[in-house]
C-alpha positions as a Markdown table, in Angstrom:
| # | Residue | x | y | z |
|---|---|---|---|---|
| 1 | Met | -17.7 | -27.4 | -127.4 |
| 2 | Asn | -16.8 | -26.5 | -123.9 |
| 3 | Asp | -13.3 | -26.1 | -122.5 |
| 4 | Gln | -13.1 | -29.7 | -120.7 |
| 5 | Gln | -11.3 | -32.3 | -123.4 |
| 6 | Pro | -14.2 | -34.3 | -124.4 |
| 7 | Thr | -14.2 | -38.0 | -125.8 |
| 8 | Val | -14.6 | -39.1 | -128.9 |
| 9 | Val | -17.0 | -42.2 | -129.9 |
| 10 | Asp | -16.5 | -43.4 | -133.4 |
| 11 | Val | -19.8 | -45.5 | -133.9 |
| 12 | Arg | -18.3 | -46.9 | -137.2 |
| 13 | Thr | -17.6 | -50.6 | -137.8 |
| 14 | Pro | -14.2 | -52.0 | -136.8 |
| 15 | Glu | -12.8 | -52.5 | -140.1 |
| 16 | Glu | -13.8 | -48.7 | -140.8 |
| 17 | Phe | -12.1 | -47.8 | -138.0 |
| 18 | Ser | -9.3 | -49.5 | -138.6 |
| 19 | Glu | -8.7 | -47.8 | -142.0 |
| 20 | Gly | -8.3 | -43.9 | -140.0 |
| 21 | His | -10.0 | -42.7 | -136.8 |
| 22 | Val | -9.1 | -39.6 | -134.4 |
| 23 | Val | -6.2 | -40.0 | -132.1 |
| 24 | Gly | -7.6 | -41.5 | -128.7 |
| 25 | Ser | -11.1 | -42.1 | -130.6 |
| 26 | Val | -12.7 | -44.8 | -128.6 |
| 27 | Asn | -15.2 | -47.3 | -130.8 |
| 28 | Ile | -18.3 | -48.4 | -130.8 |
| 29 | Pro | -20.2 | -49.3 | -134.0 |
| 30 | Leu | -23.4 | -48.2 | -133.9 |
| 31 | Asn | -25.3 | -50.9 | -133.8 |
| 32 | Glu | -23.3 | -51.6 | -130.4 |
| 33 | Ile | -24.7 | -48.3 | -129.1 |
| 34 | Pro | -27.8 | -50.1 | -126.9 |
| 35 | Glu | -25.7 | -53.0 | -125.2 |
| 36 | Arg | -23.2 | -50.7 | -123.9 |
| 37 | Ile | -24.6 | -47.6 | -123.0 |
| 38 | Glu | -23.1 | -48.2 | -119.2 |
| 39 | Glu | -19.7 | -48.1 | -121.0 |
| 40 | Leu | -20.8 | -45.3 | -122.6 |
| 41 | Arg | -21.9 | -43.2 | -119.0 |
| 42 | Gly | -18.8 | -43.9 | -118.3 |
| 43 | Leu | -16.7 | -42.2 | -119.8 |
| 44 | Pro | -15.4 | -38.8 | -119.7 |
| 45 | Thr | -17.5 | -36.0 | -120.9 |
| 46 | Pro | -19.1 | -34.5 | -123.2 |
| 47 | Leu | -19.0 | -37.1 | -126.0 |
| 48 | Ile | -18.4 | -36.5 | -129.2 |
| 49 | Leu | -20.0 | -39.0 | -131.9 |
| 50 | Cys | -18.3 | -39.1 | -135.2 |
| 51 | Cys | -18.8 | -41.5 | -138.1 |
| 52 | Arg | -18.3 | -41.6 | -142.0 |
| 53 | Ser | -20.7 | -39.1 | -142.9 |
| 54 | Gly | -22.0 | -37.7 | -139.8 |
| 55 | Ala | -25.7 | -40.0 | -140.6 |
| 56 | Arg | -24.9 | -42.7 | -137.9 |
| 57 | Ser | -23.3 | -40.2 | -135.6 |
| 58 | Asp | -26.4 | -38.3 | -135.2 |
| 59 | Ser | -28.8 | -41.5 | -134.9 |
| 60 | Ala | -26.6 | -42.5 | -132.2 |
| 61 | Met | -26.6 | -38.5 | -130.5 |
| 62 | Arg | -30.3 | -39.0 | -130.6 |
| 63 | Tyr | -30.4 | -42.3 | -129.3 |
| 64 | Leu | -28.2 | -41.3 | -126.3 |
| 65 | Gln | -30.2 | -38.4 | -125.3 |
| 66 | Gln | -33.3 | -40.1 | -124.8 |
| 67 | Met | -31.6 | -42.7 | -122.6 |
| 68 | Gly | -30.2 | -39.6 | -120.7 |
| 69 | Leu | -26.8 | -38.7 | -121.7 |
| 70 | Pro | -27.3 | -34.6 | -121.8 |
| 71 | Asp | -23.8 | -33.6 | -122.3 |
| 72 | Val | -23.2 | -35.3 | -126.3 |
| 73 | Ser | -22.9 | -34.4 | -129.7 |
| 74 | Asn | -22.3 | -34.7 | -133.3 |
| 75 | Gly | -19.7 | -33.8 | -134.5 |
| 76 | Gly | -20.1 | -35.1 | -138.2 |
| 77 | Ser | -17.2 | -36.9 | -139.9 |
| 78 | Trp | -14.3 | -38.6 | -138.0 |
| 79 | Gln | -12.4 | -36.0 | -140.6 |
| 80 | Glu | -14.2 | -33.1 | -139.3 |
| 81 | Val | -13.9 | -34.2 | -135.5 |
| 82 | Gln | -10.0 | -34.8 | -135.9 |
| 83 | Glu | -9.3 | -31.2 | -138.1 |
| 84 | Thr | -11.7 | -29.6 | -135.1 |
| 85 | Leu | -9.9 | -30.9 | -132.1 |
| 86 | Lys | -6.5 | -29.9 | -134.1 |
| 87 | Asn | -7.3 | -26.3 | -134.0 |
| 88 | Arg | -8.7 | -26.1 | -130.6 |
C-alpha cells in the first residue's frame, strides 16, 4: 500500500456487508462490478478490494485491472483489511 488513504471496496453481497464491514468502505457486489465500472473509476485510488475470504476480491481485482484500473489490489478478507488499516 502507498501513503495515500485507500478506498476500500467490499465486493460481498449487501446482506454480508450489513453483518460487518470496514468502516468507510463502499459496497459494490462482485456481480455489479461490470455495470458500475465508471463509478469505480471515479473513486479515489488506491482501491483495496475485500470480501469474506479474498476469492471474490481477487476476481474483481483481475477484472478491474483488465479494464484499465491500475491502482487496484486484493486486500483479502474484510477483517484483514480492517486490521491493516488500523495498524497504519
